[in-house]
N, CA, C and O atoms as a Tripos MOL2 file, in Angstrom:
@<TRIPOS>MOLECULE
protein
  308   307    77     0     0
PROTEIN
NO_CHARGES

@<TRIPOS>ATOM
      1 N          67.9360  -11.1380  -24.5300 N.3       1 MET1
      2 CA         68.0580  -10.1020  -23.5180 C.3       1 MET1
      3 C          69.4020  -10.2700  -22.8220 C.2       1 MET1
      4 O          69.6960  -11.3450  -22.2990 O.2       1 MET1
      5 N          70.2240   -9.2160  -22.8100 N.am      2 SER2
      6 CA         71.5140   -9.2930  -22.1380 C.3       2 SER2
      7 C          71.3130   -9.1400  -20.6310 C.2       2 SER2
      8 O          70.2350   -8.7640  -20.1700 O.2       2 SER2
      9 N          72.3610   -9.4340  -19.8810 N.am      3 ALA3
     10 CA         72.2750   -9.3510  -18.4180 C.3       3 ALA3
     11 C          71.9980   -7.9220  -17.9540 C.2       3 ALA3
     12 O          71.4850   -7.7280  -16.8520 O.2       3 ALA3
     13 N          72.3230   -6.9230  -18.7640 N.am      4 ARG4
     14 CA         72.1370   -5.5230  -18.3740 C.3       4 ARG4
     15 C          70.7490   -4.9980  -18.7260 C.2       4 ARG4
     16 O          70.3890   -3.8970  -18.3080 O.2       4 ARG4
     17 N          69.9760   -5.7470  -19.4740 N.am      5 GLU5
     18 CA         68.6290   -5.3260  -19.8550 C.3       5 GLU5
     19 C          67.6170   -6.1500  -19.0720 C.2       5 GLU5
     20 O          67.2430   -7.2490  -19.4820 O.2       5 GLU5
     21 N          67.1830   -5.6130  -17.9550 N.am      6 LEU6
     22 CA         66.2360   -6.3280  -17.1080 C.3       6 LEU6
     23 C          64.8160   -5.9510  -17.4810 C.2       6 LEU6
     24 O          64.5270   -4.8090  -17.8370 O.2       6 LEU6
     25 N          63.9420   -6.9330  -17.3920 N.am      7 SER7
     26 CA         62.5260   -6.6530  -17.6110 C.3       7 SER7
     27 C          62.0060   -5.8160  -16.4460 C.2       7 SER7
     28 O          62.6470   -5.7240  -15.4000 O.2       7 SER7
     29 N          60.8470   -5.2130  -16.6380 N.am      8 GLU8
     30 CA         60.2490   -4.4170  -15.5640 C.3       8 GLU8
     31 C          60.0180   -5.2860  -14.3290 C.2       8 GLU8
     32 O          60.2340   -4.8410  -13.2010 O.2       8 GLU8
     33 N          59.5810   -6.5220  -14.5440 N.am      9 PHE9
     34 CA         59.3590   -7.4530  -13.4350 C.3       9 PHE9
     35 C          60.6590   -7.6840  -12.6630 C.2       9 PHE9
     36 O          60.6650   -7.6530  -11.4320 O.2       9 PHE9
     37 N          61.7660   -7.9150  -13.3870 N.am     10 GLU10
     38 CA         63.0500   -8.1640  -12.7350 C.3      10 GLU10
     39 C          63.5300   -6.9310  -11.9700 C.2      10 GLU10
     40 O          64.1010   -7.0540  -10.8860 O.2      10 GLU10
     41 N          63.3010   -5.7510  -12.5290 N.am     11 GLN11
     42 CA         63.6940   -4.5170  -11.8500 C.3      11 GLN11
     43 C          62.9240   -4.3540  -10.5420 C.2      11 GLN11
     44 O          63.5030   -4.0170   -9.5090 O.2      11 GLN11
     45 N          61.6170   -4.5960  -10.5950 N.am     12 VAL12
     46 CA         60.7840   -4.4810   -9.3950 C.3      12 VAL12
     47 C          61.2080   -5.5230   -8.3670 C.2      12 VAL12
     48 O          61.3270   -5.2140   -7.1810 O.2      12 VAL12
     49 N          61.4340   -6.7460   -8.8140 N.am     13 ARG13
     50 CA         61.8430   -7.8210   -7.9010 C.3      13 ARG13
     51 C          63.1900   -7.4980   -7.2540 C.2      13 ARG13
     52 O          63.3690   -7.7090   -6.0550 O.2      13 ARG13
     53 N          64.1300   -6.9900   -8.0390 N.am     14 ALA14
     54 CA         65.4480   -6.6450   -7.4980 C.3      14 ALA14
     55 C          65.3300   -5.5400   -6.4540 C.2      14 ALA14
     56 O          65.9820   -5.6030   -5.4130 O.2      14 ALA14
     57 N          64.5070   -4.5290   -6.7200 N.am     15 ARG15
     58 CA         64.3170   -3.4520   -5.7370 C.3      15 ARG15
     59 C          63.7090   -4.0070   -4.4540 C.2      15 ARG15
     60 O          64.1300   -3.6490   -3.3540 O.2      15 ARG15
     61 N          62.7140   -4.8860   -4.6020 N.am     16 LYS16
     62 CA         62.0480   -5.4620   -3.4310 C.3      16 LYS16
     63 C          63.0250   -6.3130   -2.6170 C.2      16 LYS16
     64 O          63.0750   -6.2070   -1.3920 O.2      16 LYS16
     65 N          63.7990   -7.1570   -3.3010 N.am     17 LEU17
     66 CA         64.7670   -7.9970   -2.5990 C.3      17 LEU17
     67 C          65.8550   -7.1480   -1.9490 C.2      17 LEU17
     68 O          66.2840   -7.4380   -0.8320 O.2      17 LEU17
     69 N          66.3010   -6.1110   -2.6370 N.am     18 GLY18
     70 CA         67.3110   -5.2190   -2.0700 C.3      18 GLY18
     71 C          66.8130   -4.5330   -0.8100 C.2      18 GLY18
     72 O          67.5520   -4.4070    0.1660 O.2      18 GLY18
     73 N          65.5560   -4.0880   -0.8300 N.am     19 GLN19
     74 CA         64.9850   -3.4330    0.3460 C.3      19 GLN19
     75 C          64.8230   -4.4240    1.4930 C.2      19 GLN19
     76 O          65.0890   -4.0930    2.6490 O.2      19 GLN19
     77 N          64.3850   -5.6430    1.1700 N.am     20 GLU20
     78 CA         64.2370   -6.6600    2.2150 C.3      20 GLU20
     79 C          65.5940   -6.9900    2.8340 C.2      20 GLU20
     80 O          65.7060   -7.1420    4.0510 O.2      20 GLU20
     81 N          66.6160   -7.0990    1.9980 N.am     21 LEU21
     82 CA         67.9590   -7.3810    2.4960 C.3      21 LEU21
     83 C          68.4430   -6.2470    3.3990 C.2      21 LEU21
     84 O          69.0180   -6.4990    4.4580 O.2      21 LEU21
     85 N          68.2110   -5.0080    2.9860 N.am     22 THR22
     86 CA         68.5910   -3.8470    3.7970 C.3      22 THR22
     87 C          67.9090   -3.8960    5.1580 C.2      22 THR22
     88 O          68.5560   -3.6970    6.1860 O.2      22 THR22
     89 N          66.6090   -4.1600    5.1680 N.am     23 ASN23
     90 CA         65.8540   -4.2110    6.4270 C.3      23 ASN23
     91 C          66.3570   -5.3190    7.3440 C.2      23 ASN23
     92 O          66.5000   -5.1120    8.5490 O.2      23 ASN23
     93 N          66.6220   -6.4830    6.7850 N.am     24 ARG24
     94 CA         67.0900   -7.6010    7.6090 C.3      24 ARG24
     95 C          68.4800   -7.3230    8.1780 C.2      24 ARG24
     96 O          68.7510   -7.6300    9.3390 O.2      24 ARG24
     97 N          69.3580   -6.7440    7.3630 N.am     25 LEU25
     98 CA         70.7080   -6.4440    7.8390 C.3      25 LEU25
     99 C          70.6950   -5.3390    8.8890 C.2      25 LEU25
    100 O          71.4830   -5.3770    9.8330 O.2      25 LEU25
    101 N          69.8120   -4.3590    8.7380 N.am     26 ALA26
    102 CA         69.6890   -3.3110    9.7490 C.3      26 ALA26
    103 C          69.2420   -3.9220   11.0730 C.2      26 ALA26
    104 O          69.6980   -3.5020   12.1370 O.2      26 ALA26
    105 N          68.3590   -4.9040   11.0110 N.am     27 GLY27
    106 CA         67.9150   -5.6040   12.2130 C.3      27 GLY27
    107 C          69.0460   -6.3430   12.8970 C.2      27 GLY27
    108 O          69.0430   -6.5060   14.1170 O.2      27 GLY27
    109 N          70.0180   -6.7920   12.1080 N.am     28 PHE28
    110 CA         71.1730   -7.4910   12.6570 C.3      28 PHE28
    111 C          71.9410   -6.5980   13.6240 C.2      28 PHE28
    112 O          72.4820   -7.0790   14.6200 O.2      28 PHE28
    113 N          71.9900   -5.3100   13.3360 N.am     29 CYS29
    114 CA         72.7410   -4.3810   14.1850 C.3      29 CYS29
    115 C          72.0400   -4.1230   15.5090 C.2      29 CYS29
    116 O          72.6670   -3.6640   16.4640 O.2      29 CYS29
    117 N          70.7620   -4.4110   15.5740 N.am     30 GLU30
    118 CA         70.0030   -4.1900   16.8030 C.3      30 GLU30
    119 C          69.9730   -5.4350   17.6800 C.2      30 GLU30
    120 O          69.8440   -5.3390   18.9000 O.2      30 GLU30
    121 N          70.0890   -6.5770   17.0700 N.am     31 CYS31
    122 CA         70.1360   -7.8320   17.8090 C.3      31 CYS31
    123 C          70.7930   -8.8770   16.9160 C.2      31 CYS31
    124 O          70.8350   -8.7180   15.6960 O.2      31 CYS31
    125 N          71.2910   -9.9150   17.5050 N.am     32 GLN32
    126 CA         71.9440  -10.9520   16.7250 C.3      32 GLN32
    127 C          70.9090  -11.7250   15.9220 C.2      32 GLN32
    128 O          69.8540  -12.0940   16.4380 O.2      32 GLN32
    129 N          71.2220  -11.9660   14.6470 N.am     33 LEU33
    130 CA         70.3030  -12.7210   13.8020 C.3      33 LEU33
    131 C          70.3220  -14.1930   14.1820 C.2      33 LEU33
    132 O          71.3690  -14.7540   14.5060 O.2      33 LEU33
    133 N          69.1580  -14.8010   14.1380 N.am     34 SER34
    134 CA         69.0550  -16.2370   14.3810 C.3      34 SER34
    135 C          69.5970  -16.9750   13.1610 C.2      34 SER34
    136 O          69.7990  -16.3810   12.1010 O.2      34 SER34
    137 N          69.8270  -18.2600   13.3210 N.am     35 ASP35
    138 CA         70.2700  -19.0760   12.1900 C.3      35 ASP35
    139 C          69.2500  -19.0150   11.0600 C.2      35 ASP35
    140 O          69.6170  -18.9590    9.8860 O.2      35 ASP35
    141 N          67.9660  -19.0260   11.4200 N.am     36 GLU36
    142 CA         66.8980  -18.9620   10.4180 C.3      36 GLU36
    143 C          66.9640  -17.6430    9.6400 C.2      36 GLU36
    144 O          66.8010  -17.6240    8.4210 O.2      36 GLU36
    145 N          67.2020  -16.5610   10.3490 N.am     37 GLU37
    146 CA         67.2930  -15.2460    9.7020 C.3      37 GLU37
    147 C          68.5200  -15.1780    8.7890 C.2      37 GLU37
    148 O          68.4560  -14.5870    7.7110 O.2      37 GLU37
    149 N          69.6300  -15.7750    9.2130 N.am     38 MET38
    150 CA         70.8330  -15.8020    8.3740 C.3      38 MET38
    151 C          70.5780  -16.5750    7.0840 C.2      38 MET38
    152 O          71.0740  -16.1930    6.0240 O.2      38 MET38
    153 N          69.8070  -17.6580    7.1670 N.am     39 VAL39
    154 CA         69.4560  -18.4300    5.9730 C.3      39 VAL39
    155 C          68.6310  -17.5640    5.0250 C.2      39 VAL39
    156 O          68.8350  -17.6060    3.8120 O.2      39 VAL39
    157 N          67.6980  -16.7750    5.5720 N.am     40 LYS40
    158 CA         66.8710  -15.8910    4.7420 C.3      40 LYS40
    159 C          67.7280  -14.8330    4.0530 C.2      40 LYS40
    160 O          67.5330  -14.5480    2.8710 O.2      40 LYS40
    161 N          68.6770  -14.2500    4.7880 N.am     41 VAL41
    162 CA         69.5750  -13.2450    4.2090 C.3      41 VAL41
    163 C          70.3810  -13.8600    3.0690 C.2      41 VAL41
    164 O          70.5080  -13.2560    2.0040 O.2      41 VAL41
    165 N          70.9220  -15.0450    3.2820 N.am     42 GLN42
    166 CA         71.7180  -15.7040    2.2430 C.3      42 GLN42
    167 C          70.8630  -16.0430    1.0280 C.2      42 GLN42
    168 O          71.3320  -15.9320   -0.1050 O.2      42 GLN42
    169 N          69.6110  -16.4570    1.2480 N.am     43 LYS43
    170 CA         68.7250  -16.7820    0.1290 C.3      43 LYS43
    171 C          68.4430  -15.5420   -0.7130 C.2      43 LYS43
    172 O          68.4380  -15.6090   -1.9420 O.2      43 LYS43
    173 N          68.2050  -14.4020   -0.0450 N.am     44 ILE44
    174 CA         67.9650  -13.1630   -0.7870 C.3      44 ILE44
    175 C          69.1940  -12.8160   -1.6220 C.2      44 ILE44
    176 O          69.0780  -12.4610   -2.7950 O.2      44 ILE44
    177 N          70.3700  -12.9220   -1.0100 N.am     45 ARG45
    178 CA         71.6000  -12.6240   -1.7510 C.3      45 ARG45
    179 C          71.7580  -13.5820   -2.9310 C.2      45 ARG45
    180 O          72.0940  -13.1570   -4.0360 O.2      45 ARG45
    181 N          71.5210  -14.8590   -2.7020 N.am     46 ASP46
    182 CA         71.6130  -15.8470   -3.7800 C.3      46 ASP46
    183 C          70.6400  -15.5310   -4.9100 C.2      46 ASP46
    184 O          71.0000  -15.6220   -6.0830 O.2      46 ASP46
    185 N          69.3970  -15.1560   -4.5610 N.am     47 ASP47
    186 CA         68.3980  -14.8150   -5.5780 C.3      47 ASP47
    187 C          68.8720  -13.6370   -6.4280 C.2      47 ASP47
    188 O          68.7490  -13.6590   -7.6530 O.2      47 ASP47
    189 N          69.4110  -12.6160   -5.7760 N.am     48 LEU48
    190 CA         69.9030  -11.4470   -6.5110 C.3      48 LEU48
    191 C          71.0900  -11.8160   -7.3990 C.2      48 LEU48
    192 O          71.1850  -11.3390   -8.5310 O.2      48 LEU48
    193 N          71.9910  -12.6540   -6.9020 N.am     49 GLU49
    194 CA         73.1400  -13.0700   -7.7010 C.3      49 GLU49
    195 C          72.7050  -13.9230   -8.8890 C.2      49 GLU49
    196 O          73.3040  -13.8330   -9.9600 O.2      49 GLU49
    197 N          71.6750  -14.7460   -8.7200 N.am     50 LYS50
    198 CA         71.1460  -15.5380   -9.8360 C.3      50 LYS50
    199 C          70.5520  -14.6440  -10.9150 C.2      50 LYS50
    200 O          70.5380  -15.0050  -12.0920 O.2      50 LYS50
    201 N          70.0570  -13.4660  -10.5070 N.am     51 MET51
    202 CA         69.5200  -12.4960  -11.4640 C.3      51 MET51
    203 C          70.6450  -11.7390  -12.1710 C.2      51 MET51
    204 O          70.3890  -10.9470  -13.0770 O.2      51 MET51
    205 N          71.8870  -11.9820  -11.7590 N.am     52 GLY52
    206 CA         73.0330  -11.3510  -12.4030 C.3      52 GLY52
    207 C          73.6320  -10.1810  -11.6470 C.2      52 GLY52
    208 O          74.5750   -9.5540  -12.1290 O.2      52 GLY52
    209 N          73.0990   -9.8740  -10.4660 N.am     53 PHE53
    210 CA         73.5910   -8.7350   -9.6990 C.3      53 PHE53
    211 C          74.8080   -9.1010   -8.8650 C.2      53 PHE53
    212 O          74.9600  -10.2390   -8.4200 O.2      53 PHE53
    213 N          75.6620   -8.1210   -8.6660 N.am     54 ARG54
    214 CA         76.6880   -8.1900   -7.6350 C.3      54 ARG54
    215 C          76.0460   -7.5640   -6.4020 C.2      54 ARG54
    216 O          75.3160   -6.5790   -6.5150 O.2      54 ARG54
    217 N          76.3090   -8.1220   -5.2400 N.am     55 VAL55
    218 CA         75.6970   -7.6370   -3.9980 C.3      55 VAL55
    219 C          76.8030   -7.2960   -3.0050 C.2      55 VAL55
    220 O          77.7060   -8.0940   -2.7550 O.2      55 VAL55
    221 N          76.7110   -6.0980   -2.4500 N.am     56 GLU56
    222 CA         77.6680   -5.6660   -1.4330 C.3      56 GLU56
    223 C          76.8830   -4.9460   -0.3420 C.2      56 GLU56
    224 O          75.9370   -4.2150   -0.6330 O.2      56 GLU56
    225 N          77.2730   -5.1530    0.9090 N.am     57 TRP57
    226 CA         76.5700   -4.4510    1.9750 C.3      57 TRP57
    227 C          77.5140   -4.0800    3.1050 C.2      57 TRP57
    228 O          78.5900   -4.6520    3.2760 O.2      57 TRP57
    229 N          77.0620   -3.1030    3.8610 N.am     58 SER58
    230 CA         77.7460   -2.7270    5.0970 C.3      58 SER58
    231 C          76.6600   -2.4580    6.1320 C.2      58 SER58
    232 O          75.5530   -2.0360    5.7950 O.2      58 SER58
    233 N          76.9860   -2.7050    7.3750 N.am     59 THR59
    234 CA         76.0170   -2.4990    8.4520 C.3      59 THR59
    235 C          76.6800   -1.6980    9.5640 C.2      59 THR59
    236 O          77.9050   -1.6580    9.6810 O.2      59 THR59
    237 N          75.8530   -1.0700   10.3650 N.am     60 GLY60
    238 CA         76.3680   -0.2870   11.4780 C.3      60 GLY60
    239 C          75.2570    0.0500   12.4520 C.2      60 GLY60
    240 O          74.1430   -0.4660   12.3660 O.2      60 GLY60
    241 N          75.5900    0.9220   13.3710 N.am     61 PHE61
    242 CA         74.6420    1.3200   14.4070 C.3      61 PHE61
    243 C          74.6280    2.8350   14.4680 C.2      61 PHE61
    244 O          75.6760    3.4600   14.6240 O.2      61 PHE61
    245 N          73.4520    3.4310   14.3460 N.am     62 ASP62
    246 CA         73.2930    4.8830   14.3990 C.3      62 ASP62
    247 C          73.1350    5.2940   15.8590 C.2      62 ASP62
    248 O          72.1120    5.0130   16.4840 O.2      62 ASP62
    249 N          74.1450    5.9550   16.3920 N.am     63 MET63
    250 CA         74.1330    6.3440   17.8090 C.3      63 MET63
    251 C          73.0490    7.3820   18.1040 C.2      63 MET63
    252 O          72.5400    7.4340   19.2240 O.2      63 MET63
    253 N          72.6900    8.2010   17.1290 N.am     64 LYS64
    254 CA         71.6680    9.2300   17.3450 C.3      64 LYS64
    255 C          70.2860    8.6170   17.5210 C.2      64 LYS64
    256 O          69.5170    9.0310   18.3880 O.2      64 LYS64
    257 N          69.9810    7.6300   16.6920 N.am     65 THR65
    258 CA         68.6410    7.0360   16.7340 C.3      65 THR65
    259 C          68.5860    5.7660   17.5640 C.2      65 THR65
    260 O          67.5090    5.3330   17.9740 O.2      65 THR65
    261 N          69.7540    5.1610   17.8160 N.am     66 GLY66
    262 CA         69.7740    3.9000   18.5450 C.3      66 GLY66
    263 C          69.2870    2.7320   17.7050 C.2      66 GLY66
    264 O          68.8760    1.7000   18.2380 O.2      66 GLY66
    265 N          69.3340    2.9000   16.3900 N.am     67 ARG67
    266 CA         68.8430    1.8530   15.4820 C.3      67 ARG67
    267 C          69.9680    1.3470   14.6030 C.2      67 ARG67
    268 O          70.9590    2.0340   14.3540 O.2      67 ARG67
    269 N          69.7790    0.1210   14.1430 N.am     68 GLY68
    270 CA         70.7180   -0.4470   13.1980 C.3      68 GLY68
    271 C          70.5160    0.1730   11.8250 C.2      68 GLY68
    272 O          69.4040    0.5560   11.4610 O.2      68 GLY68
    273 N          71.6010    0.2660   11.0690 N.am     69 ILE69
    274 CA         71.5180    0.7820    9.7050 C.3      69 ILE69
    275 C          72.2440   -0.1810    8.7760 C.2      69 ILE69
    276 O          73.1750   -0.8750    9.1820 O.2      69 ILE69
    277 N          71.8110   -0.2100    7.5460 N.am     70 ALA70
    278 CA         72.4560   -1.0540    6.5470 C.3      70 ALA70
    279 C          72.4370   -0.3240    5.2180 C.2      70 ALA70
    280 O          71.5030    0.4140    4.9040 O.2      70 ALA70
    281 N          73.4850   -0.5460    4.4490 N.am     71 ASP71
    282 CA         73.5780    0.0070    3.1060 C.3      71 ASP71
    283 C          73.8370   -1.1660    2.1730 C.2      71 ASP71
    284 O          74.8700   -1.8290    2.2720 O.2      71 ASP71
    285 N          72.9010   -1.4210    1.2690 N.am     72 VAL72
    286 CA         73.0330   -2.5180    0.3150 C.3      72 VAL72
    287 C          73.2090   -1.9160   -1.0650 C.2      72 VAL72
    288 O          72.4270   -1.0640   -1.4870 O.2      72 VAL72
    289 N          74.2490   -2.3700   -1.7730 N.am     73 LYS73
    290 CA         74.5040   -1.9010   -3.1320 C.3      73 LYS73
    291 C          74.3310   -3.0720   -4.0900 C.2      73 LYS73
    292 O          74.9040   -4.1450   -3.8980 O.2      73 LYS73
    293 N          73.5330   -2.8430   -5.1190 N.am     74 LEU74
    294 CA         73.3240   -3.8350   -6.1690 C.3      74 LEU74
    295 C          73.7980   -3.2270   -7.4770 C.2      74 LEU74
    296 O          73.5000   -2.0690   -7.7680 O.2      74 LEU74
    297 N          74.5320   -3.9950   -8.2660 N.am     75 TRP75
    298 CA         74.9080   -3.5120   -9.5880 C.3      75 TRP75
    299 C          75.0980   -4.6960  -10.5190 C.2      75 TRP75
    300 O          75.3550   -5.8210  -10.0920 O.2      75 TRP75
    301 N          74.9630   -4.4050  -11.7940 N.am     76 LEU76
    302 CA         75.1770   -5.4160  -12.8170 C.3      76 LEU76
    303 C          76.6000   -5.2700  -13.3310 C.2      76 LEU76
    304 O          77.0030   -4.1740  -13.7200 O.2      76 LEU76
    305 N          77.3680   -6.3550  -13.3390 N.am     77 PRO77
    306 CA         78.7650   -6.2680  -13.8050 C.3      77 PRO77
    307 C          78.8350   -6.0030  -15.3040 C.2      77 PRO77
    308 O          79.9280   -5.9000  -15.8620 O.2      77 PRO77
@<TRIPOS>BOND
     1     1     2 1
     2     2     3 1
     3     3     4 2
     4     3     5 am
     5     5     6 1
     6     6     7 1
     7     7     8 2
     8     7     9 am
     9     9    10 1
    10    10    11 1
    11    11    12 2
    12    11    13 am
    13    13    14 1
    14    14    15 1
    15    15    16 2
    16    15    17 am
    17    17    18 1
    18    18    19 1
    19    19    20 2
    20    19    21 am
    21    21    22 1
    22    22    23 1
    23    23    24 2
    24    23    25 am
    25    25    26 1
    26    26    27 1
    27    27    28 2
    28    27    29 am
    29    29    30 1
    30    30    31 1
    31    31    32 2
    32    31    33 am
    33    33    34 1
    34    34    35 1
    35    35    36 2
    36    35    37 am
    37    37    38 1
    38    38    39 1
    39    39    40 2
    40    39    41 am
    41    41    42 1
    42    42    43 1
    43    43    44 2
    44    43    45 am
    45    45    46 1
    46    46    47 1
    47    47    48 2
    48    47    49 am
    49    49    50 1
    50    50    51 1
    51    51    52 2
    52    51    53 am
    53    53    54 1
    54    54    55 1
    55    55    56 2
    56    55    57 am
    57    57    58 1
    58    58    59 1
    59    59    60 2
    60    59    61 am
    61    61    62 1
    62    62    63 1
    63    63    64 2
    64    63    65 am
    65    65    66 1
    66    66    67 1
    67    67    68 2
    68    67    69 am
    69    69    70 1
    70    70    71 1
    71    71    72 2
    72    71    73 am
    73    73    74 1
    74    74    75 1
    75    75    76 2
    76    75    77 am
    77    77    78 1
    78    78    79 1
    79    79    80 2
    80    79    81 am
    81    81    82 1
    82    82    83 1
    83    83    84 2
    84    83    85 am
    85    85    86 1
    86    86    87 1
    87    87    88 2
    88    87    89 am
    89    89    90 1
    90    90    91 1
    91    91    92 2
    92    91    93 am
    93    93    94 1
    94    94    95 1
    95    95    96 2
    96    95    97 am
    97    97    98 1
    98    98    99 1
    99    99   100 2
   100    99   101 am
   101   101   102 1
   102   102   103 1
   103   103   104 2
   104   103   105 am
   105   105   106 1
   106   106   107 1
   107   107   108 2
   108   107   109 am
   109   109   110 1
   110   110   111 1
   111   111   112 2
   112   111   113 am
   113   113   114 1
   114   114   115 1
   115   115   116 2
   116   115   117 am
   117   117   118 1
   118   118   119 1
   119   119   120 2
   120   119   121 am
   121   121   122 1
   122   122   123 1
   123   123   124 2
   124   123   125 am
   125   125   126 1
   126   126   127 1
   127   127   128 2
   128   127   129 am
   129   129   130 1
   130   130   131 1
   131   131   132 2
   132   131   133 am
   133   133   134 1
   134   134   135 1
   135   135   136 2
   136   135   137 am
   137   137   138 1
   138   138   139 1
   139   139   140 2
   140   139   141 am
   141   141   142 1
   142   142   143 1
   143   143   144 2
   144   143   145 am
   145   145   146 1
   146   146   147 1
   147   147   148 2
   148   147   149 am
   149   149   150 1
   150   150   151 1
   151   151   152 2
   152   151   153 am
   153   153   154 1
   154   154   155 1
   155   155   156 2
   156   155   157 am
   157   157   158 1
   158   158   159 1
   159   159   160 2
   160   159   161 am
   161   161   162 1
   162   162   163 1
   163   163   164 2
   164   163   165 am
   165   165   166 1
   166   166   167 1
   167   167   168 2
   168   167   169 am
   169   169   170 1
   170   170   171 1
   171   171   172 2
   172   171   173 am
   173   173   174 1
   174   174   175 1
   175   175   176 2
   176   175   177 am
   177   177   178 1
   178   178   179 1
   179   179   180 2
   180   179   181 am
   181   181   182 1
   182   182   183 1
   183   183   184 2
   184   183   185 am
   185   185   186 1
   186   186   187 1
   187   187   188 2
   188   187   189 am
   189   189   190 1
   190   190   191 1
   191   191   192 2
   192   191   193 am
   193   193   194 1
   194   194   195 1
   195   195   196 2
   196   195   197 am
   197   197   198 1
   198   198   199 1
   199   199   200 2
   200   199   201 am
   201   201   202 1
   202   202   203 1
   203   203   204 2
   204   203   205 am
   205   205   206 1
   206   206   207 1
   207   207   208 2
   208   207   209 am
   209   209   210 1
   210   210   211 1
   211   211   212 2
   212   211   213 am
   213   213   214 1
   214   214   215 1
   215   215   216 2
   216   215   217 am
   217   217   218 1
   218   218   219 1
   219   219   220 2
   220   219   221 am
   221   221   222 1
   222   222   223 1
   223   223   224 2
   224   223   225 am
   225   225   226 1
   226   226   227 1
   227   227   228 2
   228   227   229 am
   229   229   230 1
   230   230   231 1
   231   231   232 2
   232   231   233 am
   233   233   234 1
   234   234   235 1
   235   235   236 2
   236   235   237 am
   237   237   238 1
   238   238   239 1
   239   239   240 2
   240   239   241 am
   241   241   242 1
   242   242   243 1
   243   243   244 2
   244   243   245 am
   245   245   246 1
   246   246   247 1
   247   247   248 2
   248   247   249 am
   249   249   250 1
   250   250   251 1
   251   251   252 2
   252   251   253 am
   253   253   254 1
   254   254   255 1
   255   255   256 2
   256   255   257 am
   257   257   258 1
   258   258   259 1
   259   259   260 2
   260   259   261 am
   261   261   262 1
   262   262   263 1
   263   263   264 2
   264   263   265 am
   265   265   266 1
   266   266   267 1
   267   267   268 2
   268   267   269 am
   269   269   270 1
   270   270   271 1
   271   271   272 2
   272   271   273 am
   273   273   274 1
   274   274   275 1
   275   275   276 2
   276   275   277 am
   277   277   278 1
   278   278   279 1
   279   279   280 2
   280   279   281 am
   281   281   282 1
   282   282   283 1
   283   283   284 2
   284   283   285 am
   285   285   286 1
   286   286   287 1
   287   287   288 2
   288   287   289 am
   289   289   290 1
   290   290   291 1
   291   291   292 2
   292   291   293 am
   293   293   294 1
   294   294   295 1
   295   295   296 2
   296   295   297 am
   297   297   298 1
   298   298   299 1
   299   299   300 2
   300   299   301 am
   301   301   302 1
   302   302   303 1
   303   303   304 2
   304   303   305 am
   305   305   306 1
   306   306   307 1
   307   307   308 2
@<TRIPOS>SUBSTRUCTURE
     1 MET1         2 RESIDUE 1 A MET
     2 SER2         6 RESIDUE 1 A SER
     3 ALA3        10 RESIDUE 1 A ALA
     4 ARG4        14 RESIDUE 1 A ARG
     5 GLU5        18 RESIDUE 1 A GLU
     6 LEU6        22 RESIDUE 1 A LEU
     7 SER7        26 RESIDUE 1 A SER
     8 GLU8        30 RESIDUE 1 A GLU
     9 PHE9        34 RESIDUE 1 A PHE
    10 GLU10       38 RESIDUE 1 A GLU
    11 GLN11       42 RESIDUE 1 A GLN
    12 VAL12       46 RESIDUE 1 A VAL
    13 ARG13       50 RESIDUE 1 A ARG
    14 ALA14       54 RESIDUE 1 A ALA
    15 ARG15       58 RESIDUE 1 A ARG
    16 LYS16       62 RESIDUE 1 A LYS
    17 LEU17       66 RESIDUE 1 A LEU
    18 GLY18       70 RESIDUE 1 A GLY
    19 GLN19       74 RESIDUE 1 A GLN
    20 GLU20       78 RESIDUE 1 A GLU
    21 LEU21       82 RESIDUE 1 A LEU
    22 THR22       86 RESIDUE 1 A THR
    23 ASN23       90 RESIDUE 1 A ASN
    24 ARG24       94 RESIDUE 1 A ARG
    25 LEU25       98 RESIDUE 1 A LEU
    26 ALA26      102 RESIDUE 1 A ALA
    27 GLY27      106 RESIDUE 1 A GLY
    28 PHE28      110 RESIDUE 1 A PHE
    29 CYS29      114 RESIDUE 1 A CYS
    30 GLU30      118 RESIDUE 1 A GLU
    31 CYS31      122 RESIDUE 1 A CYS
    32 GLN32      126 RESIDUE 1 A GLN
    33 LEU33      130 RESIDUE 1 A LEU
    34 SER34      134 RESIDUE 1 A SER
    35 ASP35      138 RESIDUE 1 A ASP
    36 GLU36      142 RESIDUE 1 A GLU
    37 GLU37      146 RESIDUE 1 A GLU
    38 MET38      150 RESIDUE 1 A MET
    39 VAL39      154 RESIDUE 1 A VAL
    40 LYS40      158 RESIDUE 1 A LYS
    41 VAL41      162 RESIDUE 1 A VAL
    42 GLN42      166 RESIDUE 1 A GLN
    43 LYS43      170 RESIDUE 1 A LYS
    44 ILE44      174 RESIDUE 1 A ILE
    45 ARG45      178 RESIDUE 1 A ARG
    46 ASP46      182 RESIDUE 1 A ASP
    47 ASP47      186 RESIDUE 1 A ASP
    48 LEU48      190 RESIDUE 1 A LEU
    49 GLU49      194 RESIDUE 1 A GLU
    50 LYS50      198 RESIDUE 1 A LYS
    51 MET51      202 RESIDUE 1 A MET
    52 GLY52      206 RESIDUE 1 A GLY
    53 PHE53      210 RESIDUE 1 A PHE
    54 ARG54      214 RESIDUE 1 A ARG
    55 VAL55      218 RESIDUE 1 A VAL
    56 GLU56      222 RESIDUE 1 A GLU
    57 TRP57      226 RESIDUE 1 A TRP
    58 SER58      230 RESIDUE 1 A SER
    59 THR59      234 RESIDUE 1 A THR
    60 GLY60      238 RESIDUE 1 A GLY
    61 PHE61      242 RESIDUE 1 A PHE
    62 ASP62      246 RESIDUE 1 A ASP
    63 MET63      250 RESIDUE 1 A MET
    64 LYS64      254 RESIDUE 1 A LYS
    65 THR65      258 RESIDUE 1 A THR
    66 GLY66      262 RESIDUE 1 A GLY
    67 ARG67      266 RESIDUE 1 A ARG
    68 GLY68      270 RESIDUE 1 A GLY
    69 ILE69      274 RESIDUE 1 A ILE
    70 ALA70      278 RESIDUE 1 A ALA
    71 ASP71      282 RESIDUE 1 A ASP
    72 VAL72      286 RESIDUE 1 A VAL
    73 LYS73      290 RESIDUE 1 A LYS
    74 LEU74      294 RESIDUE 1 A LEU
    75 TRP75      298 RESIDUE 1 A TRP
    76 LEU76      302 RESIDUE 1 A LEU
    77 PRO77      306 RESIDUE 1 A PRO
């Protein structure tokens, strides 16, 4: 199996980890992350990179809703 051919399990896991990373990073914009939370974010990123993904993210604050927002991009090189 090449790095670009993920099993269904790996695809589901990557989507779940990507969503968790997005949620945690969005929370960062609403309040400062604790050291423990930063470790969790790094672990998720490490897990995705071990699966062969490149991980990129951006975070911000939505002035209309008053909530943090995050955009996480995952791709296979």
